[in-house]
C-alpha distance (Angstrom), angle and dihedral (degrees) to the residues before:
residue distance angle dihedral
X1 . . .
X2 3.82 . .
X3 3.78 120.7 .
X4 3.81 110.6 -136.0
X5 3.79 119.3 -157.5
X6 3.78 130.1 178.3
X7 3.79 89.9 -103.2
X8 3.82 89.9 61.4
X9 3.79 96.0 52.0
X10 3.79 123.1 98.7
X11 3.79 116.4 -89.1
X12 3.81 93.1 -116.4
X13 3.81 91.6 54.6
X14 3.78 92.4 48.6
X15 3.81 93.2 47.9
X16 3.82 90.8 54.6
X17 3.80 90.8 48.5
X18 3.83 110.9 66.2
X19 3.80 92.2 -172.2
X20 3.81 89.1 55.9
X21 3.79 91.3 52.5
X22 3.81 91.1 49.5
X23 3.81 90.0 48.5
X24 3.80 90.3 52.2
X25 3.81 91.5 49.8
X26 3.80 92.3 47.6
X27 3.80 91.4 48.0
X28 3.81 92.5 49.1
X29 3.80 92.6 47.8
X30 3.81 95.9 50.3
X31 3.80 97.8 87.9
X32 3.85 95.4 42.0
X33 3.82 89.6 51.3
X34 3.81 91.5 49.0
X35 3.81 90.4 50.7
X36 3.81 90.7 47.0
X37 3.80 91.3 51.6
X38 3.80 91.1 47.9
X39 3.82 89.4 50.0
X40 3.83 91.8 49.9
X41 3.80 91.8 44.5
X42 3.82 93.9 51.2
X43 3.82 91.6 45.8
X44 3.81 92.8 52.0
X45 3.79 92.5 48.0
X46 3.78 90.6 48.1
X47 3.79 95.4 -127.9
X48 3.80 87.4 154.0
X49 3.82 128.3 25.8
X50 3.81 115.1 -96.2
X51 3.82 89.2 -117.6
X52 3.82 88.4 63.5
X53 3.81 101.4 34.7
X54 3.82 114.0 20.8
X55 3.78 116.8 -162.2
X56 3.82 117.9 -98.6
X57 3.81 91.3 -111.9
X58 3.82 90.0 56.5
X59 3.81 91.3 51.6
X60 3.80 91.0 46.9
X61 3.81 91.0 49.8
X62 3.81 88.5 51.5
X63 3.81 91.6 52.0
X64 3.82 91.1 49.2
X65 3.79 91.7 48.5
X66 3.80 92.8 48.9
X67 3.80 90.0 48.2
X68 3.79 93.3 50.6
X69 3.79 95.7 49.6
X70 3.82 91.3 45.7
X71 3.81 95.7 -118.3
X72 3.79 94.9 115.4
X73 3.80 92.9 48.5
X74 3.80 92.1 49.0
X75 3.82 95.6 47.2
X76 3.81 91.9 44.1
X77 3.81 92.6 49.6
X78 3.81 91.5 50.6
X79 3.81 92.1 50.1
X80 3.81 92.9 45.5
X81 3.81 90.8 51.0
X82 3.79 91.5 51.2
X83 3.80 92.6 47.7
X84 3.81 92.7 45.4
X85 3.80 93.2 52.8
X86 3.81 96.3 39.7
X87 3.81 94.6 43.3
X88 3.80 92.4 48.5
X89 3.79 91.9 50.8
X90 3.80 93.0 45.1
X91 3.80 95.7 43.8
X92 3.80 94.4 49.6
X93 3.80 91.4 45.1
X94 3.80 91.6 47.3
X95 3.81 93.9 48.4
X96 3.80 91.9 49.0
X97 3.80 94.7 45.1
X98 3.80 92.0 44.0
X99 3.80 91.9 50.1
X100 3.79 91.8 51.2
X101 3.80 93.2 46.8
X102 3.80 92.3 44.8
X103 3.80 95.6 48.0
X104 3.80 98.1 40.6
X105 3.83 111.4 54.4
X106 3.81 92.3 -176.7
X107 3.78 93.4 58.7
X108 3.81 90.6 41.6
X109 3.79 92.4 55.1
X110 3.81 89.9 50.3
X111 3.83 98.4 45.0
X112 3.80 104.6 29.1
X113 3.85 99.7 81.0
X114 3.81 94.9 53.2
X115 3.81 92.4 40.6
X116 3.80 91.1 52.0
X117 3.82 90.1 50.1
X118 3.81 91.9 50.5
X119 3.81 90.7 48.2
X120 3.81 90.8 59.4
X121 3.82 92.2 63.8
X122 3.79 115.6 87.1
X123 3.80 117.5 -121.7
X124 3.80 90.4 -118.1
X125 3.81 89.7 64.9
X126 3.81 90.7 58.0
X127 3.81 95.9 50.8
X128 3.85 97.7 86.6
X129 3.81 90.0 50.4
X130 3.79 93.9 44.8
X131 3.79 91.0 51.3
X132 3.80 88.8 63.5
X133 3.81 91.2 57.5
X134 3.81 105.3 34.2
X135 3.82 104.1 19.2
X136 3.81 123.9 -135.4
X137 3.80 99.8 -68.7
X138 3.80 127.9 102.2
X139 3.80 91.9 -64.2
X140 3.81 89.7 68.4
X141 3.80 91.1 55.8
X142 3.80 92.8 48.9
X143 3.80 93.3 47.3
X144 3.83 94.2 47.8
X145 3.80 93.6 46.2
X146 3.81 91.8 44.6
X147 3.80 91.4 47.8
X148 3.81 92.3 50.2
X149 3.79 90.8 48.4
X150 3.80 97.7 44.8
X151 3.82 96.1 55.8
X152 3.85 99.8 61.6
X153 3.80 91.4 36.4
X154 3.82 91.5 52.2
X155 3.80 92.7 46.0
X156 3.80 94.1 49.0
X157 3.81 94.6 43.3
X158 3.80 93.6 48.0
X159 3.78 94.3 49.0
X160 3.80 94.5 43.2
X161 3.82 93.1 52.6
X162 3.80 95.3 39.7
X163 3.82 90.8 50.8
X164 3.80 96.9 52.6
X165 3.81 107.7 133.9
X166 3.82 113.5 -93.3
X167 3.80 87.9 -138.0
X168 3.80 90.2 62.9
X169 3.78 91.2 48.1
X170 3.78 90.3 50.3
X171 3.79 89.2 51.2
X172 3.78 89.5 57.6
X173 3.78 91.2 51.6
X174 3.81 91.3 49.5
X175 3.81 91.0 54.8
X176 3.82 91.8 42.9
X177 3.79 93.7 -123.1
X178 3.78 117.8 -168.8
X179 3.83 115.7 -123.0
X180 3.81 90.0 -99.6
X181 3.81 92.6 49.8
X182 3.78 90.3 45.1
X183 3.81 91.2 53.9
X184 3.80 97.5 42.1
X185 3.80 99.1 40.3
X186 3.81 102.7 34.9
X187 3.80 117.4 12.2
X188 3.80 100.9 38.9
X189 3.83 98.2 46.9
X190 3.82 90.8 46.4
X191 3.80 94.1 47.7
X192 3.81 101.6 36.1
X193 3.81 97.9 90.8
X194 3.82 93.4 54.6
X195 3.79 90.7 43.0
X196 3.81 90.8 56.5
X197 3.79 89.1 48.6
X198 3.80 87.8 55.7
X199 3.80 90.7 48.8
X200 3.80 91.6 52.8
X201 3.80 90.6 48.2
X202 3.79 88.7 48.0
X203 3.79 91.0 51.8
X204 3.80 91.2 51.2
X205 3.81 89.9 48.6
X206 3.81 89.6 48.8
X207 3.80 91.8 57.2
X208 3.79 92.1 46.0
X209 3.80 93.1 50.7
X210 3.81 90.3 45.0
X211 3.80 90.7 61.2
X212 3.81 90.4 46.7
X213 3.80 95.9 52.3
X214 3.81 93.1 41.9
X215 3.77 89.5 52.6
X216 3.79 89.7 47.9
X217 3.79 102.8 46.1
X218 3.79 121.2 -2.7
X219 3.77 142.6 99.6
X220 3.80 97.1 -159.9
X221 3.77 138.3 33.8
X222 3.79 135.3 71.5
X223 3.80 92.7 -73.2
X224 3.79 90.0 54.0
X225 3.81 88.9 48.4
X226 3.80 88.6 57.2
X227 3.80 95.2 51.0
X228 3.80 90.6 43.8
X229 3.80 89.4 55.4
X230 3.80 90.8 48.6
X231 3.79 91.9 51.1
X232 3.81 90.1 50.8
X233 3.83 90.9 45.2
X234 3.82 88.5 -121.2
X235 3.79 102.5 139.1
X236 3.80 90.9 175.4
X237 3.81 87.1 66.8
X238 3.80 91.3 51.2
X239 3.81 92.8 48.4
X240 3.82 91.5 45.8
X241 3.82 90.8 54.9
X242 3.81 90.7 46.2
X243 3.80 91.6 52.7
X244 3.81 92.2 49.6
X245 3.81 91.3 49.1
X246 3.81 91.1 49.1
X247 3.82 93.3 47.1
X248 3.81 93.1 50.2
X249 3.81 91.9 45.4
X250 3.81 92.2 51.9
X251 3.81 90.8 47.2
X252 3.80 93.9 50.8
X253 3.80 91.1 46.9
X254 3.81 89.3 52.1
X255 3.81 89.9 51.5
X256 3.80 90.4 53.6
X257 3.81 91.1 48.8
X258 3.80 91.8 52.2
X259 3.79 90.2 46.8
X260 3.80 88.9 52.0
X261 3.80 91.1 53.1
X262 3.79 90.6 48.2
X263 3.80 95.8 53.3
X264 3.81 94.2 40.3
X265 3.82 106.8 52.0
X266 3.81 89.0 148.4
X267 3.78 93.5 58.8
X268 3.79 111.1 90.0
X269 3.80 91.7 -164.7
X270 3.78 90.7 58.2
X271 3.81 89.5 54.5
X272 3.81 93.1 61.1
X273 3.76 129.1 71.2
X274 3.75 107.5 -102.7
């Protein structure tokens, strides 16, 4: 007997059932609410000093104050611009490189070992070297974010294309598909799910590297807001910036998931909440 919950139902069925949507929202918010209550409870009991763990109401007041004076909007806009440019560069580069490596086994065999070795090194380790070539201005942020994005996108794209079923490839040869038909009708539909997984991983890596480079060399942005709060010993400022970064990251990931469902109507997995 299989237990069916609203989270397991197809998206179309849930959208036509308001109670199912509300159940999904309530289910998803359970753990955040529990953590929020635990945070409030520990703050009221004074388990940790206020300088280390400010109360939720203090953090919320900080967010409201930053919003009203325009600081939060400015820092968020700067960070979003950096991520948008860096992620776009990295995603396009990763998709192109992954397609070439996936479609051309000879090149993949030649490049894959060194690429895999480079992928094991965290972006932070490359920052001192990159500074020598691009300086510490905006170019450094774009390069680091693009680099962090390109690696998971390239890995996922290469593996998804290289692992397309030989039976599907043989089917294309039987029907004498042109290269364009072969790509659009066989390779792309079979590889698209893994490619979107790589894009979501690349987006997460982009946000992580953004915070790193803004901590390292920046005078604006959400990462800078965090280090500014640390220097002033205002942990509520640090937590406020963390919450904004997390909220934007979750929102962008949700956008990618909905885009994946839109472009893959044939994929039953994409039509279920995952």
